[in-house]
C-alpha positions as CSV (number, residue, x, y, z in Angstrom):
1,M,38.2,-75.4,85.7
2,G,37.8,-72.4,83.4
3,Y,34.3,-71.4,84.4
4,P,35.1,-67.9,85.6
5,T,36.9,-67.1,82.4
6,M,34.0,-68.5,80.4
7,S,31.5,-66.5,82.4
8,I,33.5,-63.3,81.8
9,G,33.8,-64.1,78.1
10,V,30.0,-64.7,77.8
11,A,29.4,-61.4,79.7
12,L,31.7,-59.5,77.4
13,V,30.0,-60.9,74.3
14,A,26.5,-60.1,75.7
15,T,27.6,-56.6,76.6
16,S,29.1,-56.1,73.1
17,V,25.9,-57.3,71.4
18,A,23.8,-55.1,73.5
19,A,26.0,-52.1,72.8
20,T,25.9,-52.8,69.1
21,Q,22.1,-52.9,69.2
22,V,22.0,-49.6,71.0
23,V,24.4,-48.0,68.5
24,A,22.4,-49.4,65.6
25,Q,19.2,-48.1,67.0
26,E,20.7,-44.7,67.6
27,V,22.1,-44.6,64.0
28,E,18.8,-45.7,62.6
29,S,16.8,-43.1,64.6
30,S,19.2,-40.4,63.3
31,W,17.9,-40.8,59.7
32,E,14.7,-38.9,58.8
33,G,12.8,-38.6,55.6
34,H,11.4,-40.9,53.0
35,I,12.1,-43.3,50.1
36,G,9.5,-43.6,47.3
37,I,9.4,-46.2,44.5
38,G,7.0,-46.1,41.6
39,L,6.4,-45.3,38.0
40,R,6.8,-42.1,36.0
41,H,5.2,-40.9,32.8
42,E,7.1,-37.9,31.3
43,P,8.3,-36.2,28.1
44,V,11.3,-37.8,26.5
45,Y,13.2,-34.5,26.8
46,S,12.4,-30.9,27.6
47,G,10.3,-29.6,24.7
48,S,9.4,-33.0,23.3
49,D,5.9,-34.0,22.2
50,K,6.8,-37.7,22.9
51,T,6.5,-39.3,26.2
52,E,8.0,-42.3,28.0
53,N,7.4,-44.5,31.0
54,S,10.2,-45.3,33.5
55,A,10.8,-46.4,37.1
56,A,10.7,-43.5,39.6
57,L,12.9,-43.3,42.7
58,D,12.2,-40.5,45.2
59,I,14.8,-40.2,48.0
60,N,14.8,-37.5,50.6
61,L,16.8,-38.5,53.7
62,T,18.6,-36.4,56.4
63,W,21.1,-37.6,58.9
64,N,21.2,-35.7,62.2
65,N,20.3,-32.5,60.3
66,L,23.9,-32.5,59.0
67,L,24.1,-34.7,55.9
68,F,21.4,-35.4,53.3
69,V,20.8,-37.7,50.3
70,S,18.2,-36.6,47.7
71,S,17.2,-38.0,44.3
72,E,16.8,-34.4,43.2
73,T,19.9,-32.6,44.6
74,G,22.3,-35.5,45.3
75,V,24.5,-36.0,48.3
76,G,25.4,-33.0,50.5
77,A,25.8,-31.3,53.8
78,Y,24.1,-28.4,55.7
79,L,26.2,-25.4,56.5
80,L,23.2,-24.1,58.4
81,N,20.1,-26.0,59.4
82,A,17.0,-24.4,60.8
83,E,16.3,-27.6,62.8
84,R,19.6,-27.3,64.6
85,T,19.8,-23.6,65.0
86,G,16.2,-23.0,65.9
87,G,15.9,-20.4,63.1
88,D,14.2,-20.2,59.8
89,F,17.1,-20.3,57.3
90,T,18.8,-23.4,55.9
91,L,21.9,-23.5,53.7
92,G,23.5,-26.5,52.1
93,L,25.9,-27.7,49.4
94,A,25.4,-30.8,47.3
95,V,27.1,-32.8,44.6
96,G,24.5,-34.4,42.3
97,Y,23.7,-35.4,38.7
98,D,21.5,-33.6,36.2
99,A,19.7,-36.3,34.2
100,N,18.2,-33.6,31.9
101,E,19.4,-34.7,28.4
102,R,18.4,-34.6,24.8
103,L,19.7,-37.4,22.5
104,V,19.3,-37.7,18.8
105,A,18.5,-41.4,19.3
106,D,15.3,-40.3,21.1
107,D,13.8,-38.5,18.1
108,N,15.1,-38.7,14.5
109,R,13.8,-35.2,13.9
110,L,16.8,-34.0,15.9
111,S,19.2,-35.4,13.3
112,G,22.0,-32.9,12.7
113,L,22.0,-31.6,16.3
114,R,24.5,-32.7,19.0
115,D,23.6,-34.9,21.9
116,V,23.3,-33.2,25.2
117,K,23.9,-35.8,27.9
118,G,23.4,-35.8,31.6
119,S,26.2,-34.4,33.7
120,P,27.5,-34.0,37.3
121,T,26.5,-30.9,39.2
122,L,27.5,-28.7,42.1
123,Q,24.5,-27.1,43.9
124,L,23.9,-24.4,46.4
125,L,20.6,-24.9,48.3
126,M,18.8,-22.3,50.4
127,E,15.5,-22.6,52.2
128,Y,13.5,-20.2,54.3
129,D,10.6,-21.2,56.5
130,L,7.8,-18.7,56.2
131,G,5.4,-20.8,58.4
132,L,2.7,-21.1,55.7
133,A,5.3,-22.4,53.1
134,D,9.0,-23.2,52.7
135,V,10.6,-21.1,50.0
136,E,13.6,-22.8,48.3
137,L,16.3,-21.6,45.9
138,N,18.4,-24.2,44.2
139,V,21.4,-22.9,42.2
140,S,23.0,-25.6,40.1
141,R,26.2,-25.6,37.9
142,A,26.7,-28.5,35.6
143,F,30.1,-29.8,34.5
144,G,31.3,-32.0,31.6
145,S,31.6,-31.2,27.9
146,D,29.0,-33.8,26.9
147,G,26.4,-31.9,28.9
148,H,25.0,-28.4,28.8
149,E,27.6,-27.0,31.2
150,G,25.1,-24.4,32.3
151,L,23.9,-22.6,35.4
152,T,20.3,-22.7,36.5
153,A,18.4,-21.3,39.5
154,E,15.0,-22.6,40.5
155,L,12.9,-20.7,43.0
156,S,9.9,-22.6,44.5
157,A,7.4,-22.4,47.3
158,N,6.3,-25.6,49.0
159,F,2.9,-25.7,50.7
160,E,1.6,-28.7,52.6
161,Y,-1.9,-29.3,53.9
162,Q,-3.1,-32.1,56.1
163,L,-6.5,-33.3,54.7
164,S,-7.0,-36.0,57.4
165,T,-5.1,-37.9,60.0
166,R,-3.1,-39.8,57.3
167,T,-3.6,-37.8,54.1
168,Y,-1.4,-34.9,53.0
169,L,-1.7,-32.6,50.0
170,G,1.3,-30.7,48.6
171,F,1.3,-27.7,46.3
172,S,4.6,-26.3,44.8
173,P,4.7,-23.4,42.2
174,S,8.2,-22.8,40.7
175,I,10.1,-20.7,38.2
176,T,13.5,-21.6,36.6
177,W,16.1,-19.3,35.2
178,A,19.0,-20.6,33.0
179,N,22.1,-19.0,31.6
180,S,23.1,-18.9,27.9
181,N,25.2,-22.1,28.1
182,Y,22.2,-24.1,29.2
183,M,19.7,-22.5,26.9
184,T,22.0,-22.7,23.9
185,A,22.7,-26.4,24.5
186,L,19.1,-27.5,24.8
187,Y,17.2,-25.0,22.7
188,G,19.7,-23.2,20.4
189,V,20.5,-24.1,16.8
190,S,23.9,-22.9,15.5
191,S,24.7,-22.1,11.9
192,G,26.5,-25.4,11.5
193,Q,23.6,-27.3,13.0
194,A,21.1,-25.4,10.8
195,A,23.1,-26.5,7.7
196,N,23.1,-30.1,8.8
197,S,19.5,-30.4,10.0
198,S,16.0,-29.3,9.1
199,F,15.9,-26.5,11.7
200,P,16.5,-22.8,11.2
201,K,19.2,-21.0,13.1
202,H,18.0,-20.0,16.6
203,K,19.8,-18.1,19.3
204,A,18.8,-19.0,22.8
205,G,20.0,-16.6,25.5
206,S,19.8,-16.5,29.2
207,G,16.4,-16.0,30.8
208,I,13.4,-17.7,32.3
209,E,13.3,-21.3,31.0
210,N,10.0,-22.4,32.5
211,V,7.3,-21.8,35.1
212,G,5.5,-24.7,36.7
213,V,3.5,-26.2,39.5
214,E,3.4,-29.6,41.2
215,L,0.4,-31.1,43.0
216,S,1.0,-34.2,45.1
217,I,-1.0,-36.3,47.5
218,T,0.2,-38.9,50.1
219,H,-1.9,-41.3,52.0
220,L,-0.2,-43.2,54.9
221,L,-1.5,-46.7,55.5
222,N,0.5,-46.8,58.8
223,D,3.2,-44.7,60.5
224,S,5.9,-45.8,58.0
225,F,4.3,-46.9,54.8
226,G,1.9,-45.2,52.3
227,L,0.9,-44.4,48.8
228,Y,1.6,-41.2,46.8
229,S,0.8,-39.6,43.5
230,A,2.1,-36.4,41.9
231,A,1.4,-34.3,38.8
232,E,3.9,-31.7,37.6
233,Y,3.0,-29.2,34.9
234,S,5.6,-26.8,33.4
235,A,5.4,-24.3,30.6
236,L,8.5,-23.3,28.6
237,Q,9.1,-19.6,28.3
238,G,10.9,-17.2,26.0
239,D,13.7,-18.6,23.8
240,A,13.0,-22.1,25.1
241,K,9.3,-21.9,24.0
242,N,10.2,-20.3,20.6
243,S,12.9,-22.7,19.8
244,P,12.4,-24.8,16.6
245,V,13.5,-27.9,18.5
246,T,10.6,-27.4,20.9
247,F,7.7,-29.4,19.7
248,D,5.5,-28.9,22.7
249,S,6.0,-26.1,25.2
250,S,3.6,-27.6,27.7
251,Q,5.2,-30.4,29.7
252,L,3.3,-32.8,32.0
253,E,4.9,-35.4,34.4
254,L,2.9,-38.0,36.3
255,T,4.2,-40.1,39.1
256,T,2.7,-42.7,41.4
257,G,4.1,-45.3,43.8
258,I,4.7,-46.4,47.4
259,V,6.6,-44.5,50.0
260,F,8.5,-45.5,53.2
261,R,8.9,-42.9,55.9
262,F,11.6,-42.8,58.5
């Protein structure tokens, strides 16, 4: 009559569906972090006195403390992870994209200079948990002749304070060093560029590009959804500050939006 075969088939389907649901739940629970969506108000380029508004996407997700996806660093893997080893040191590698660019189309005063476009990067990430704060070092090398092809190293300390059951305050001072390729591309003016523009010749060598601080606040409406705002101030230093293409050495970035936590 076929009933035993049908019963076995139904049982197999039910078992497969249940197994799929379990696997899906396990995979979902393996992801940790947050995704933020909002609006950003920032300088058009580093050193600009003009600002623009744009959509902001803040992604920071980790899978099983092995792989990560970040809007700041890109996609990468942990070679060492303090969460897995039970230690204090984390080391990772990432492939990302440096959106820091300076285009003549953004400011007609830059006429005669070359466009410096965004470029892919290879990054080495190091983090040490001091208890009171996480100290991070991000070393990034950009590739592509259209970009700056430079090397940068950002050192930061991340402090977090819980103001209430659902409200958190973040405080992150930082300092960034850049090599001569990076500084020359974004702040230097060659003899040829000086002849074709209104700027005097300016040599920008390796050194501290900027020092800054970020202040953020997050308020959770429930366990997985909340609101956030952040203000980041940075001050250009040395050859970057003294560059004739720097119209404002004080840079302020404001961001606000909603955040989903995993």
